[in-house]
LUMVEX-993767 format. One record per residue (C-alpha): residue number from 1; x, y, z. Coordinates in steps of 0.02 Angstrom, whole numbers, padded with zeros to 5 digits. Example, Ala and Ser with C-alpha at 12.3 -4.5 7.8 and 13.67 -1.06 7.14 Angstrom:
% LUMVEX-993767
(site 1; (00615; -00225; 00390))
(site 2; (00684; -00053; 00357))
This chain:
% LUMVEX-993767
(site 1; (-06145; -06745; 00446))
(site 2; (-06062; -06860; 00285))
(site 3; (-05978; -06797; 00106))
(site 4; (-05925; -06604; 00115))
(site 5; (-05987; -06454; 00186))
(site 6; (-05992; -06257; 00176))
(site 7; (-05878; -06193; 00322))
(site 8; (-05838; -06039; 00319))
(site 9; (-05871; -06005; 00147))
(site 10; (-05732; -06151; 00109))
(site 11; (-05775; -06332; 00055))
(site 12; (-05726; -06464; 00201))
(site 13; (-05742; -06618; 00243))
(site 14; (-05890; -06668; 00340))
(site 15; (-05823; -06831; 00436))
(site 16; (-05658; -06739; 00477))
(site 17; (-05766; -06607; 00524))
(site 18; (-05851; -06727; 00642))
(site 19; (-05691; -06803; 00705))
(site 20; (-05609; -06638; 00746))
(site 21; (-05777; -06567; 00837))
(site 22; (-05759; -06729; 00963))
(site 23; (-05567; -06712; 00971))
(site 24; (-05578; -06533; 01046))
(site 25; (-05737; -06591; 01148))
(site 26; (-05627; -06733; 01220))
(site 27; (-05480; -06596; 01245))
(site 28; (-05579; -06455; 01320))
(site 29; (-05686; -06600; 01422))
(site 30; (-05527; -06726; 01495))
(site 31; (-05611; -06888; 01571))
(site 32; (-05767; -06876; 01454))
(site 33; (-05864; -07016; 01439))
(site 34; (-05945; -07089; 01257))
(site 35; (-06126; -07039; 01360))
(site 36; (-06068; -06875; 01399))
(site 37; (-05983; -06833; 01243))
(site 38; (-06146; -06895; 01117))
(site 39; (-06250; -06784; 01240))
(site 40; (-06149; -06626; 01208))
(site 41; (-06104; -06660; 01013))
(site 42; (-06251; -06655; 00874))
(site 43; (-06195; -06825; 00818))
(site 44; (-06286; -07014; 00851))
(site 45; (-06191; -07094; 00979))
(site 46; (-06150; -07239; 00874))
(site 47; (-06053; -07101; 00751))
(site 48; (-05981; -07028; 00919))
(site 49; (-05898; -07204; 00986))
(site 50; (-05831; -07238; 00821))
(site 51; (-05712; -07088; 00794))
(site 52; (-05670; -07117; 00963))
(site 53; (-05628; -07298; 00938))
(site 54; (-05518; -07235; 00787))
(site 55; (-05463; -07112; 00877))
(site 56; (-05389; -07213; 01022))
(site 57; (-05327; -07364; 00888))
(site 58; (-05213; -07219; 00821))
(site 59; (-05170; -07174; 00984))
(site 60; (-05237; -06965; 00987))
(site 61; (-05358; -07034; 01146))
(site 62; (-05316; -07146; 01284))
(site 63; (-05473; -07221; 01387))
(site 64; (-05440; -07214; 01565))
(site 65; (-05631; -07167; 01666))
(site 66; (-05662; -07085; 01530))
(site 67; (-05562; -07012; 01368))
(site 68; (-05403; -06909; 01356))
(site 69; (-05307; -06834; 01229))
(site 70; (-05178; -06960; 01195))
(site 71; (-04967; -06897; 01196))
(site 72; (-04991; -06912; 01018))
(site 73; (-05035; -06750; 01002))
(site 74; (-04875; -06691; 01097))
(site 75; (-04776; -06771; 00944))
(site 76; (-04865; -06683; 00833))
(site 77; (-04862; -06523; 00923))
(site 78; (-04665; -06508; 00958))
(site 79; (-04665; -06549; 00796))
(site 80; (-04736; -06392; 00754))
(site 81; (-04653; -06291; 00882))
(site 82; (-04484; -06336; 00819))
(site 83; (-04536; -06346; 00604))
(site 84; (-04433; -06166; 00601))
(site 85; (-04233; -06132; 00686))
(site 86; (-04312; -05963; 00726))
(site 87; (-04441; -06034; 00839))
(site 88; (-04308; -06125; 00927))
(site 89; (-04183; -06013; 00952))
(site 90; (-04331; -05906; 01040))
(site 91; (-04349; -06022; 01175))
(site 92; (-04157; -05968; 01256))
(site 93; (-04220; -05797; 01243))
(site 94; (-04378; -05830; 01333))
(site 95; (-04284; -05925; 01476))
(site 96; (-04150; -05776; 01490))
(site 97; (-04282; -05656; 01492))
(site 98; (-04382; -05747; 01649))
(site 99; (-04240; -05786; 01736))
(site 100; (-04143; -05586; 01728))
(site 101; (-04345; -05499; 01770))
(site 102; (-04418; -05646; 01870))
(site 103; (-04561; -05635; 01774))
(site 104; (-04662; -05735; 01662))
(site 105; (-04592; -05717; 01481))
(site 106; (-04657; -05802; 01322))
(site 107; (-04651; -05801; 01157))
(site 108; (-04798; -05785; 01044))
(site 109; (-04842; -05810; 00837))
(site 110; (-05011; -05752; 00742))
(site 111; (-05071; -05916; 00637))
(site 112; (-05229; -05898; 00583))
(site 113; (-05269; -05729; 00672))
(site 114; (-05253; -05787; 00836))
(site 115; (-05076; -05749; 00941))
(site 116; (-05014; -05931; 00999))
(site 117; (-04925; -05984; 01131))
(site 118; (-04747; -06051; 01074))
(site 119; (-04628; -06052; 01232))
(site 120; (-04653; -05985; 01411))
(site 121; (-04534; -05987; 01561))
(site 122; (-04585; -05929; 01734))
(site 123; (-04469; -05831; 01850))
(site 124; (-04443; -05825; 02022))
(site 125; (-04577; -05704; 02079))
(site 126; (-04695; -05766; 01921))
(site 127; (-04877; -05758; 01917))
(site 128; (-04935; -05908; 01827))
(site 129; (-05085; -05880; 01735))
(site 130; (-05152; -06012; 01618))
(site 131; (-05042; -05960; 01480))
(site 132; (-05037; -06112; 01426))
(site 133; (-04926; -06193; 01263))
(site 134; (-05010; -06200; 01119))
(site 135; (-05140; -06101; 01199))
(site 136; (-05250; -05941; 01089))
(site 137; (-05309; -05784; 01140))
(site 138; (-05353; -05629; 01022))
(site 139; (-05183; -05519; 00942))
(site 140; (-05301; -05356; 00991))
(site 141; (-05303; -05405; 01169))
(site 142; (-05106; -05428; 01216))
(site 143; (-04946; -05330; 01212))
(site 144; (-04865; -05478; 01095))
(site 145; (-05013; -05466; 00977))
(site 146; (-05032; -05315; 00961))
(site 147; (-04830; -05295; 00932))
(site 148; (-04866; -05443; 00791))
(site 149; (-05023; -05314; 00702))
(site 150; (-04882; -05159; 00723))
(site 151; (-04755; -05250; 00638))
(site 152; (-04850; -05330; 00476))
(site 153; (-04872; -05291; 00304))
(site 154; (-04993; -05159; 00314))
(site 155; (-05104; -05243; 00205))
(site 156; (-05098; -05417; 00301))
(site 157; (-05158; -05328; 00454))
(site 158; (-05279; -05244; 00386))
(site 159; (-05356; -05423; 00341))
(site 160; (-05320; -05474; 00515))
(site 161; (-05414; -05335; 00604))
(site 162; (-05565; -05365; 00461))
(site 163; (-05595; -05528; 00521))
(site 164; (-05571; -05498; 00690))
(site 165; (-05723; -05492; 00811))
(site 166; (-05660; -05400; 00916))
(site 167; (-05703; -05492; 01076))
(site 168; (-05712; -05385; 01241))
(site 169; (-05592; -05510; 01359))
(site 170; (-05600; -05385; 01502))
(site 171; (-05667; -05225; 01532))
(site 172; (-05473; -05127; 01475))
(site 173; (-05491; -05239; 01294))
(site 174; (-05477; -05115; 01147))
(site 175; (-05625; -05182; 01040))
(site 176; (-05645; -05012; 00926))
(site 177; (-05541; -05048; 00738))
(site 178; (-05502; -04864; 00731))
(site 179; (-05443; -04869; 00906))
(site 180; (-05342; -05013; 00878))
(site 181; (-05262; -04929; 00733))
(site 182; (-05203; -04779; 00823))
(site 183; (-05110; -04897; 00965))
(site 184; (-05044; -05008; 00828))
(site 185; (-04954; -04832; 00730))
(site 186; (-04891; -04798; 00915))
(site 187; (-04826; -04957; 00932))
(site 188; (-04736; -04947; 00768))
(site 189; (-04664; -04780; 00796))
(site 190; (-04576; -04828; 00970))
(site 191; (-04543; -05031; 00929))
(site 192; (-04638; -05102; 01075))
(site 193; (-04822; -05115; 01139))
(site 194; (-04915; -05125; 01316))
(site 195; (-05050; -05232; 01386))
(site 196; (-05138; -05129; 01544))
(site 197; (-05269; -05266; 01608))
(site 198; (-05317; -05309; 01416))
(site 199; (-05310; -05492; 01426))
(site 200; (-05303; -05522; 01594))
(site 201; (-05377; -05410; 01743))
(site 202; (-05221; -05361; 01845))
(site 203; (-05095; -05407; 01737))
(site 204; (-04967; -05293; 01651))
(site 205; (-04858; -05344; 01499))
(site 206; (-04715; -05267; 01357))
(site 207; (-04693; -05347; 01194))
(site 208; (-04593; -05317; 01044))
(site 209; (-04600; -05405; 00885))
(site 210; (-04456; -05496; 00798))
(site 211; (-04419; -05504; 00638))
(site 212; (-04331; -05603; 00519))
(site 213; (-04185; -05573; 00396))
(site 214; (-04309; -05519; 00255))
(site 215; (-04415; -05392; 00364))
(site 216; (-04555; -05504; 00400))
(site 217; (-04632; -05521; 00571))
(site 218; (-04601; -05696; 00642))
(site 219; (-04653; -05681; 00801))
(site 220; (-04655; -05571; 00976))
(site 221; (-04569; -05558; 01143))
(site 222; (-04651; -05525; 01305))
(site 223; (-04636; -05503; 01483))
(site 224; (-04794; -05488; 01581))
(site 225; (-04847; -05487; 01777))
(site 226; (-04947; -05397; 01912))
(site 227; (-04998; -05241; 01890))
(site 228; (-04934; -05181; 02048))
(site 229; (-04743; -05256; 02000))
(site 230; (-04761; -05175; 01804))
(site 231; (-04791; -04999; 01832))
(site 232; (-04701; -04849; 01847))
(site 233; (-04515; -04850; 01765))
(site 234; (-04502; -05035; 01770))
(site 235; (-04643; -05058; 01658))
(site 236; (-04623; -04907; 01534))
(site 237; (-04423; -04905; 01523))
(site 238; (-04344; -05041; 01603))
(site 239; (-04438; -05183; 01521))
(site 240; (-04429; -05116; 01347))
(site 241; (-04270; -05082; 01349))
(site 242; (-04224; -05240; 01413))
(site 243; (-04332; -05306; 01261))
(site 244; (-04273; -05222; 01134))
(site 245; (-04107; -05264; 01172))
(site 246; (-04163; -05451; 01175))
(site 247; (-04243; -05460; 01019))
(site 248; (-04099; -05369; 00932))
(site 249; (-03991; -05500; 00989))
(site 250; (-04136; -05647; 00961))
(site 251; (-04161; -05560; 00783))
(site 252; (-03963; -05569; 00740))
(site 253; (-03969; -05753; 00784))
(site 254; (-04110; -05798; 00660))
(site 255; (-03998; -05698; 00529))
(site 256; (-03837; -05789; 00545))
(site 257; (-03887; -05947; 00615))
């Protein structure tokens, strides 16, 4: 795969595509050997070896009884996470929400039509699911993602929805664009979104959008926990009120930072 290729309608550099295929494979299969990578990927063993050797030389992978992603990615990721002052300010609010609710709190942003975890904090009773920093999840299947879509410019939101595959994550996931549009209208009216086991069985969440001084949505704050704890008055009124107040404080901090 050399030269330029057409990837999703765009001209891309084949060797770079190969490199990132290998990086992502190593990331998904920590401790992978050269033989395992070559067998799983559509490239010659010598090609995989050259790329791994280059990545190792540059500090992006390490070799310890197999190949692992290196801490060089941590430096890049931390820079990406802190590149906007709003992202840095959101971290404090996430920690406050986790401490006050005892549940898991997070700050999520939209990138390339997906929801990405930027900050996460665990309260005293939080359930530690696999919501690791940097993980990408469907916008339509999360409280934060739906809150972001509802607060976006309608044209931008429509473009993302049109390109979405609407994959079913659980039996409760919204998979119909018209149903999602109706829910986004309701979210926009009330200012917050619910997730009722749409991304993970047994998990509920409430999310609110965060906007900048220009009115453009920056991301969303949310609190999530087991459905048996996040229910009734607490789920439908207490948490939305808390999140709306926290969002207001964060937006004021962002505007006057």
